[in-house]
C-alpha positions, -999 to +999 in steps of 0.1 A: -017-073-450-005-101-427+026-098-406+036-133-396+065-136-373+097-121-358+133-132-359+161-117-339+198-118-347+231-100-337+267-102-347+276-123-317+243-137-308+213-146-328+182-166-322+144-167-327+118-150-307+088-171-298+084-192-330+049-198-342+039-234-345+017-247-373-019-257-365-020-290-384-050-310-396-063-330-366-090-356-361-111-349-330-137-377-326-170-388-339-207-387-328-230-416-334-265-406-342-292-425-324-314-444-326-303-466-355-332-469-379-341-501-396-371-493-419-356-478-439-321-483-426-297-454-419-276-447-450-267-418-473-257-387-454-250-373-489-262-338-480-248-316-452-257-280-444-244-256-417-255-225-398-222-215-381-236-182-367-262-201-346-241-232-340-260-259-358-254-283-387-278-305-406-271-339-422-295-357-445-295-393-457-325-415-453-331-393-423-325-356-416-306-347-384-300-314-366-269-313-345-255-287-321-218-280-330-210-255-302-195-282-278-166-306-280-186-330-303-218-326-323-249-333-302-282-344-318-311-320-313-345-335-313-357-365-333-347-371-369-371-368-398-375-392-428-360-374-458-356-401-485-319-397-490-315-365-510-281-359-524-280-321-521-295-292-502-293-256-492-300-236-461-315-201-455-308-194-418-322-158-420-356-172-430-353-202-408-356-230-435-336-256-453-344-272-486-338-307-499-344-316-535-354-351-545-378-350-574-399-326-554-384-297-534-390-303-497-388-275-471-380-279-434-382-253-406-349-252-387-364-247-353-352-218-331-323-228-308-328-263-295-362-267-310-363-297-334-366-295-372-401-299-386-415-305-421-428-273-438-442-286-471-430-295-506-431-281-541-434-299-574-416-279-601-430-275-636-394-272-648-387-309-640-374-332-613-356-313-586-320-325-582-300-298-564-306-263-551-286-232-542-299-201-524-294-164-531-296-149-496-276-118-504-305-095-496-308-090-458-346-092-462-356-129-464-386-118-484-362-113-513-344-147-511-346-170-541-337-206-548-321-218-580-329-255-586-314-278-612-343-298-627-337-330-647-358-334-678-359-369-693-343-370-728-337-332-728-313-307-714-318-298-678-334-266-666-326-243-638-357-231-621-361-200-599-382-202-568-394-174-546-386-188-512-408-164-492-439-177-510-425-211-520-436-206-556-418-213-590-412-182-610-396-195-642-366-213-656-338-214-681-332-244-704-295-254-705-276-263-737-278-297-755-258-323-736-262-306-703-285-332-689-269-350-660-256-332-629-235-342-599-248-330-566-222-303-559-239-270-570-226-239-552-233-202-553-215-169-549-245-149-539-227-116-534-213-116-569-246-130-583-237-164-599-242-201-593-221-230-605-234-265-613-210-294-623-223-322-645-214-349-670-217-350-708-236-377-725-260-383-696-236-406-679-217-402-646-185-412-664-188-387-692-167-356-697-172-334-666-182-297-670-193-268-649-222-245-660-224-209-648-258-194-641-265-157-635-288-148-606-315-123-615-337-098-596-374-102-588-394-125-610-369-126-638-358-161-648-321-171-644-296-168-673-271-193-685-237-176-689-215-204-702-197-237-693-163-252-692-151-288-697-129-300-669-112-327-689-110-342-724-118-377-712-146-391-691-142-387-653-167-392-625-166-363-601-182-359-567-180-331-542-170-296-549-160-264-531-163-228-540-137-202-530-156-170-534-127-150-519-103-157-547-127-167-574-121-205-579-139-238-576-124-272-568-137-306-579-124-341-572-128-374-592-146-404-578-135-436-594-148-471-586-114-482-574-095-463-547-062-474-562-069-451-592-053-417-583-079-390-581-077-358-600-085-324-585-097-298-610-093-260-603-118-238-621-115-200-625-150-187-620-146-156-642-156-121-634-191-109-642-207-125-673-174-142-682-177-180-686-156-202-662-123-216-674-101-245-663-072-231-642-055-265-640-057-300-626-034-324-606-034-361-599-029-374-564-006-404-557-013-440-563-039-453-538-053-418-532-086-420-549-124-419-546-128-383-535-163-377-523-168-345-503-149-313-498-147-280-480-125-249-487-109-225-462-098-196-483-086-175-453-060-201-444-054-212-480-065-248-482-091-271-498-099-305-482-112-336-499-125-366-479-126-401-495-150-430-497-142-467-496-107-463-481-102-481-448-101-461-427-114-430-444-093-399-445-089-363-456-065-348-481-052-312-475-043-292-506-029-257-507-049-233-530-016-221-545-028-187-559-037-189-596-018-222-601-031-257-596-034-268-560-006-287-542-012-317-520+002-310-486-010-337-461-032-366-455-051-373-423-063-409-417-094-413-396-102-439-370-100-475-381-124-503-372-123-537-355-128-558-386-107-566-416-118-543-444-129-555-478-108-548-509-104-512-520-133-500-541-158-525-527-188-511-509-201-530-479-222-523-449-205-506-419-231-519-395-231-522-358-256-523-329-229-515-304-235-486-280-198-476-280-201-461-315-172-480-330-182-493-364-165-524-378-147-506-406-143-474-386-147-438-399-152-446-435-177-439-464-174-402-460-201-387-482-207-351-471-188-323-454-194-288-440-170-262-426-175-240-396-153-209-403-161-194-369-142-221-350-121-237-377-137-272-377-151-294-404-178-321-399-179-352-421-210-372-427-207-410-430-227-434-451-229-459-423-254-478-401-258-461-377-250-427-391-219-410-377-204-375-379-166-370-377-152-338-364-118-326-376-098-294-369-086-278-400-050-265-404-041-230-396-020-211-422+007-204-396+043-202-408+069-224-392+106-215-392+127-244-405+162-229-403+181-199-392+219-195-394+248-172-400+264-179-434+302-176-442+309-139-445+284-129-418+251-128-437+220-142-420+197-167-436+164-180-424+138-204-440+102-211-432+072-229-445+041-210-457+013-213-482+027-222-516+025-195-543+019-166-519+042-136-524+061-126-492+084-096-483+109-094-455+111-064-432+138-055-406+142-031-377+166-026-348+137-020-324+107-045-326+085-019-309+085+004-339+053+008-359+052-015-389+054+016-411+089+023-397+103-011-405+126-013-435+114-034-465+143-056-475+127-072-505+109-103-517+114-137-501+123-166-524+101-197-526+128-223-532+102-252-534+065-252-531+057-240-496+094-236-487+107-200-484+141-186-478+156-152-472+193-140-471+201-107-454+236-096-463+234-062-444+230-082-412+268-080-410+265-043-402+238-045-375+246-053-339+210-064-334+184-069-360+147-080-359+128-095-388+093-102-398+076-109-431+043-099-446+021-113-473-008-097-492 
């Protein structure tokens, strides 16, 4: 139960006691990774992984980088390794490895502390061409960790292979249903509940009808099990990036159109309890000019999901409230740093190349292709598809209520308003002594949400109290 703030009022004097201020979305700065490579050139950064407990993140494009995220800005650790531009990956910090699928499944040792990453072998899967991987690390013993790998099979449904990570061996696979052949690189896992989720496109095309397949994790050498799937739309839509909110049981996916002027859609999927197939909880469209969503992170504690964009100049990040069981609500947009050159038309991909040592790219912080979230410190890190590669650090918003109004009404009642997470139920409490235990405060009733994220409460009994303190709580 969250108790969020206090108000103070009296018959002759009323005011607010130390109002909380919202922690809004904030750009910090970027780190330029060096040296810039030329054969092959830096590009991609489609995959990003994080080990927040130990303070490191990993970004993979043509090259794989390890960065220390404990300071003001990410700092590269050791030399980068040629990775071949994988579009997905997974990390197993307890075992000390990360995995990047691109046809084969490549394994890398994380390196303890400031030790550099090193190659640790590769595995060719019988199930098909490795495209994406999630890891079940729910067992505290790394010997019982397993990878679930989407494998593409030419002309046939994809398969999900199971790999014993301790021995780096393939155990078996499950063949998906007809039409489930092409997958976007946004697989995610809820290891504690025992399921993985892989989004894809029908018809073998990236502009087919998008869907999400639910896979059941299994013990030991047993192969995975397909539970079911849900279509996200009735028309074709290219999606890219996805976030899994394991706290509340939802996933979020954004559309990636060729033109940034086409408003993106954001789909919300209810994951389903147990062996229940996922269902579409709803979708929203952003505003005109808000398109080409390419990477996302979710912060369920503070109640937001964030989508970065690609081919917008400069790049930027959209903040959406999770909004309970309802579709998300767009709350804010954070533009990133611009560049020194005139950008090309929206939807046109071009090089963002520089040899400058100041780290300022000609089109700025743009072409965002990957993102990771550090829940320990409240920051997200965005990987750019640029030359040289850059990582942008942003501070995510805190779910802190802000009082917007407080006044006596005609007749003596007291009214206050505040902003908070849309769709969250709130109750108002009152006491004449703020030092009383919360159990001794009087519950006055529910607070009305007069508009999405805008709450208001009227207290008529305030006319009978010489001094009255308020707070509210939310589940």
